[in-house]
SEROPA-430881 format. One line per 8 residues: number of its first residue (from 0); their letters; for each residue x, y, z of C-alpha. Coordinates in Angstrom, 3 decimals, always signed. Layout:
N
NUM> A> X Y Z  ...
This chain:
342
0> XXXXXXXX> +0.000 +0.000 +0.000  +1.332 +3.422 -0.968  +1.453 +5.819 +1.977  +0.125 +9.367 +1.423  +2.817 +12.058 +1.321  +3.193 +14.179 +4.473  +1.573 +17.608 +4.495  +3.819 +20.554 +3.793
8> XXXXXXXX> +3.996 +23.758 +5.838  +3.044 +27.197 +4.537  +6.721 +28.225 +4.561  +7.641 +25.243 +2.398  +4.783 +26.033 +0.010  +5.947 +29.630 -0.389  +9.574 +28.563 -0.865  +8.572 +26.005 -3.498
16> XXXXXXXX> +6.498 +28.594 -5.352  +9.431 +31.010 -5.371  +11.722 +28.272 -6.696  +9.344 +27.421 -9.542  +8.905 +31.062 -10.521  +12.648 +31.736 -10.450  +13.368 +28.702 -12.622  +10.694 +29.848 -15.076
24> XXXXXXXX> +12.409 +33.213 -15.356  +15.815 +31.542 -15.788  +14.451 +29.421 -18.637  +12.956 +32.518 -20.208  +16.307 +34.312 -20.121  +18.275 +31.333 -21.467  +15.663 +30.893 -24.186  +16.573 +34.335 -25.510
32> XXXXXXXX> +19.838 +32.985 -26.886  +19.485 +29.175 -26.873  +17.005 +27.584 -29.262  +15.297 +24.398 -28.069  +17.167 +21.974 -25.776  +14.373 +22.336 -23.181  +15.057 +18.945 -21.592  +18.786 +19.644 -21.324
40> XXXXXXXX> +18.138 +23.020 -19.697  +15.726 +21.412 -17.231  +18.298 +18.800 -16.272  +20.937 +21.507 -15.802  +18.561 +23.349 -13.469  +17.838 +20.145 -11.555  +21.566 +19.525 -11.110  +22.051 +23.046 -9.777
48> XXXXXXXX> +19.090 +22.765 -7.395  +20.418 +19.420 -6.144  +23.883 +20.960 -5.573  +25.403 +18.673 -8.154  +27.673 +18.855 -11.166  +26.710 +18.030 -14.723  +28.514 +16.428 -17.650  +27.219 +17.381 -21.102
56> XXXXXXXX> +28.119 +15.148 -24.011  +27.535 +15.966 -27.645  +29.256 +16.723 -30.899  +30.696 +20.237 -31.397  +28.319 +23.017 -32.379  +25.280 +22.107 -30.235  +25.465 +25.249 -28.036  +26.701 +23.398 -24.938
64> XXXXXXXX> +29.074 +26.215 -23.999  +26.466 +28.855 -24.763  +23.926 +27.112 -22.521  +26.276 +27.052 -19.545  +27.357 +30.665 -19.986  +23.730 +31.760 -20.347  +22.775 +29.978 -17.124  +25.577 +31.721 -15.243
72> XXXXXXXX> +24.498 +35.109 -16.606  +20.849 +34.542 -15.665  +21.840 +33.576 -12.102  +24.260 +36.454 -11.541  +27.084 +34.025 -10.718  +30.779 +34.485 -11.365  +31.769 +32.424 -14.388  +35.089 +31.055 -15.633
80> XXXXXXXX> +35.826 +28.813 -18.592  +38.734 +26.387 -18.951  +39.517 +24.956 -22.365  +40.903 +21.486 -21.688  +43.778 +20.547 -24.006  +46.373 +17.732 -23.948  +49.055 +20.067 -22.556  +46.914 +21.540 -19.755
88> XXXXXXXX> +48.496 +21.073 -16.301  +46.745 +20.711 -12.887  +48.170 +24.057 -11.752  +46.489 +25.730 -14.714  +43.182 +24.808 -13.063  +43.711 +25.120 -9.318  +46.413 +27.786 -9.283  +50.091 +27.849 -8.390
96> XXXXXXXX> +52.537 +29.470 -5.998  +54.628 +32.311 -7.342  +57.492 +34.251 -5.799  +56.629 +37.857 -4.976  +59.070 +40.423 -3.683  +58.044 +42.945 -1.046  +59.088 +46.390 -2.448  +59.713 +47.793 +1.057
104> XXXXXXXX> +61.721 +44.983 +2.682  +63.058 +43.262 -0.414  +62.026 +39.907 +1.023  +60.631 +37.273 -1.281  +57.613 +35.209 -0.334  +55.545 +32.548 -1.993  +52.084 +33.811 -2.925  +49.314 +31.512 -4.078
112> XXXXXXXX> +47.920 +32.723 -7.390  +44.366 +31.393 -7.610  +43.381 +29.531 -10.750  +40.125 +29.675 -12.702  +38.511 +27.040 -10.458  +37.940 +29.868 -7.960  +34.560 +30.873 -9.305  +30.913 +29.954 -8.755
120> XXXXXXXX> +30.159 +28.326 -12.096  +33.046 +26.642 -13.849  +32.790 +25.465 -17.426  +35.234 +22.634 -18.052  +35.085 +22.698 -21.832  +35.971 +19.450 -23.639  +37.121 +17.880 -20.375  +38.039 +14.622 -22.102
128> XXXXXXXX> +40.650 +16.348 -24.277  +43.145 +16.320 -21.400  +44.815 +13.327 -19.670  +43.414 +11.899 -16.382  +46.175 +13.560 -14.340  +44.781 +16.983 -15.185  +41.152 +15.849 -15.061  +41.754 +14.759 -11.460
136> XXXXXXXX> +42.672 +18.329 -10.476  +38.928 +18.982 -10.229  +38.158 +16.111 -7.832  +38.633 +17.979 -4.547  +36.847 +21.067 -5.820  +33.856 +19.007 -6.977  +33.565 +16.940 -3.797  +34.762 +19.256 -1.020
144> XXXXXXXX> +34.233 +22.659 -2.670  +37.811 +23.456 -1.726  +41.331 +23.505 -3.171  +44.458 +22.426 -1.280  +47.816 +23.869 -2.341  +51.143 +23.748 -0.481  +49.445 +22.315 +2.586  +46.807 +25.052 +2.830
152> XXXXXXXX> +43.122 +24.615 +2.015  +41.162 +27.361 +0.293  +37.370 +27.330 +0.310  +35.474 +28.047 -2.900  +32.649 +30.555 -3.101  +29.141 +29.141 -2.785  +27.200 +28.097 -4.708  +29.793 +26.221 -6.752
160> XXXXXXXX> +29.102 +24.105 -9.825  +31.184 +22.342 -12.437  +29.429 +21.995 -15.767  +31.686 +20.026 -18.072  +31.346 +19.283 -21.768  +32.874 +16.406 -23.651  +32.936 +15.105 -27.181  +31.825 +11.517 -27.781
168> XXXXXXXX> +34.498 +9.083 -26.649  +34.678 +7.538 -30.121  +36.205 +10.706 -31.542  +39.976 +10.840 -31.901  +42.173 +12.640 -29.382  +39.994 +12.020 -26.327  +40.765 +10.507 -22.915  +37.860 +8.659 -21.238
176> XXXXXXXX> +37.107 +10.069 -17.796  +38.160 +7.729 -14.948  +35.281 +6.086 -13.066  +35.981 +8.120 -9.893  +35.828 +11.324 -11.915  +32.584 +10.394 -13.661  +30.960 +9.444 -10.358  +31.397 +13.014 -9.095
184> XXXXXXXX> +28.912 +14.216 -11.698  +25.261 +14.107 -10.738  +24.110 +13.879 -14.360  +25.534 +12.723 -17.645  +23.340 +14.545 -20.149  +23.386 +13.673 -23.827  +22.843 +16.742 -26.022  +21.187 +15.787 -29.299
192> XXXXXXXX> +20.813 +17.607 -32.607  +18.022 +20.213 -32.881  +14.878 +19.580 -34.891  +14.569 +20.988 -38.406  +12.441 +23.925 -37.247  +14.826 +24.663 -34.385  +17.818 +24.537 -36.691  +16.062 +26.928 -39.036
200> XXXXXXXX> +15.563 +29.384 -36.182  +19.230 +29.004 -35.202  +20.232 +29.893 -38.758  +17.947 +32.947 -38.743  +19.331 +34.206 -35.444  +23.002 +33.662 -36.193  +23.010 +35.016 -39.738  +21.091 +38.230 -39.086
208> XXXXXXXX> +21.302 +41.240 -36.793  +19.414 +39.419 -34.018  +20.848 +40.191 -30.592  +19.435 +39.532 -27.157  +21.129 +40.176 -23.831  +20.514 +38.022 -20.774  +19.510 +39.721 -17.544  +20.292 +38.203 -14.118
216> XXXXXXXX> +17.062 +37.138 -12.414  +18.389 +35.101 -9.451  +21.245 +35.675 -7.007  +23.637 +33.109 -5.601  +22.149 +33.443 -2.112  +18.737 +32.528 -3.522  +20.184 +29.446 -5.219  +21.567 +28.290 -1.863
224> XXXXXXXX> +18.123 +28.747 -0.308  +16.524 +26.776 -3.155  +18.964 +23.932 -2.509  +17.807 +23.816 +1.103  +14.186 +23.782 -0.016  +14.879 +20.779 -2.264  +16.252 +18.784 +0.661  +13.034 +19.352 +2.628
232> XXXXXXXX> +10.884 +17.635 -0.005  +9.423 +14.424 +1.479  +10.495 +11.060 +0.060  +7.680 +8.473 +0.235  +8.882 +5.057 +1.481  +7.764 +3.228 -1.676  +9.836 +5.596 -3.853  +12.876 +5.101 -1.630
240> XXXXXXXX> +12.427 +1.326 -1.939  +12.216 +1.635 -5.738  +15.511 +3.529 -5.839  +17.345 +1.138 -3.516  +16.029 -1.982 -5.241  +16.833 -0.630 -8.714  +20.367 +0.565 -7.963  +21.368 -2.502 -5.969
248> XXXXXXXX> +19.927 -4.902 -8.539  +22.415 -3.798 -11.212  +25.504 -4.479 -9.134  +26.601 -7.800 -10.615  +28.204 -9.002 -7.360  +25.202 -8.188 -5.159  +23.168 -11.126 -3.890  +19.973 -9.449 -5.128
256> XXXXXXXX> +21.326 -8.585 -8.566  +19.211 -9.138 -11.659  +19.886 -12.512 -13.320  +21.238 -10.746 -16.420  +23.411 -8.254 -14.513  +26.519 -10.467 -14.429  +26.367 -10.985 -18.178  +25.795 -7.354 -19.135
264> XXXXXXXX> +27.450 -5.261 -16.390  +31.101 -5.218 -15.403  +30.691 -2.582 -12.690  +27.462 -1.190 -11.279  +26.631 +2.121 -9.570  +27.696 +2.860 -6.002  +25.741 +4.449 -3.129  +26.250 +7.930 -4.605
272> XXXXXXXX> +23.858 +6.932 -7.393  +21.043 +6.302 -4.888  +21.742 +9.544 -3.058  +21.836 +11.685 -6.147  +18.869 +10.026 -7.816  +16.777 +10.906 -4.766  +18.076 +14.496 -4.575  +17.555 +15.088 -8.297
280> XXXXXXXX> +14.050 +13.621 -8.108  +13.177 +15.984 -5.272  +14.262 +18.935 -7.426  +12.282 +17.635 -10.413  +9.182 +17.191 -8.255  +9.293 +20.853 -7.218  +9.874 +22.023 -10.800  +6.771 +20.097 -11.849
288> XXXXXXXX> +4.617 +21.621 -9.103  +4.586 +18.699 -6.670  +5.542 +18.630 -2.999  +6.715 +15.008 -2.954  +8.675 +12.612 -5.142  +6.951 +10.101 -7.409  +8.090 +6.970 -9.229  +7.870 +8.944 -12.486
296> XXXXXXXX> +10.536 +11.350 -11.192  +13.077 +8.624 -10.437  +12.340 +6.730 -13.651  +12.806 +9.837 -15.790  +16.083 +10.779 -14.108  +17.446 +7.234 -13.959  +19.016 +7.741 -17.393  +21.168 +10.835 -16.676
304> XXXXXXXX> +22.025 +9.571 -13.166  +23.000 +6.012 -14.116  +24.362 +6.183 -17.669  +27.873 +7.182 -16.527  +27.892 +4.833 -13.530  +27.405 +1.561 -15.404  +30.301 -0.172 -17.149  +28.978 -2.798 -19.601
312> XXXXXXXX> +30.819 -6.058 -20.139  +32.735 -6.813 -23.299  +30.069 -9.367 -24.219  +27.322 -6.733 -23.930  +29.236 -4.301 -26.126  +29.939 -7.047 -28.667  +26.211 -7.757 -28.865  +25.450 -4.059 -29.395
320> XXXXXXXX> +23.791 -3.653 -25.978  +24.248 -0.086 -24.736  +24.000 +1.419 -21.259  +20.720 +3.010 -22.373  +19.375 -0.481 -23.164  +20.403 -1.715 -19.714  +18.671 +1.175 -17.941  +15.509 +0.677 -20.021
328> XXXXXXXX> +15.511 -3.040 -19.168  +15.935 -2.194 -15.486  +12.987 +0.218 -15.461  +10.719 -2.196 -17.317  +11.485 -5.022 -14.895  +11.018 -2.775 -11.878  +7.594 -1.754 -13.185  +6.680 -5.381 -13.875
336> XXXXXX> +7.725 -6.400 -10.375  +5.737 -3.558 -8.846  +2.636 -4.578 -10.828  +2.892 -8.155 -9.492  +3.127 -6.921 -5.894  +0.087 -4.679 -6.299
């Protein structure tokens, strides 16, 4: 039996309404310069509301960089962009110590020169163009929201987000992100080509005198408050059970794994997948005008949350079975099992 969701307070209702209205205004501002990609923009907003990072994958020219920059402008956040290249070094991201001479005393001291990671929204452009050594320079910043250099830890300004873009792994000159690096991202969003009508509008805008500036409609302090509101959204027990059962069932070495998991999955998602699927679903529930999470929320977000946390076996890849196929199979079986119980 599905338990009814707990009643929300008037303060929570007002906070949720403010969140929805602010996100509507953000979408309106981003829509001034970005054509289409509504689902991608929604998932970016969900990641931000859930205090997570997002990995955008798509071929060049799909406005990934423009989307991220537009979001930063609409939220009045400081923005920095790093172009990842094969010769990029970790210090180029986090910063480095330099020798500075005091003009009065003549003494020389080491001064930490902060790198571009010291911002509120960081665009890691083409993150898979640089080797894992440099990719790993973002790990502490993404997890701890801090940077350690020469034994001293520096806190990053809040809110802090890493929105990274990458070209498809099949393309030449790319370095696949290590599993630990991928797991730090809340979402792995696939950016697809625009429709014919959307592409026509893109052509009209970019080949004429069209120009539209983005105005900031939300402040960083409001984003932090929205993140707190998301965490107060109730999680019904049956939705929590769905998440736990689904995530644990695709770990091939788990005693409750699906019968096909060992054949199709080399490595399954860890506990962070369950945590972030719940947080993202809470954010999606609020964006869709609901005060509690539903099964539809977790099913919809299972794809961007799980697609970078599942490593298929060689046999699965040889048979043409993709991670998307595995997630679809998981959701179908979970629904079938739920139907039998009810």
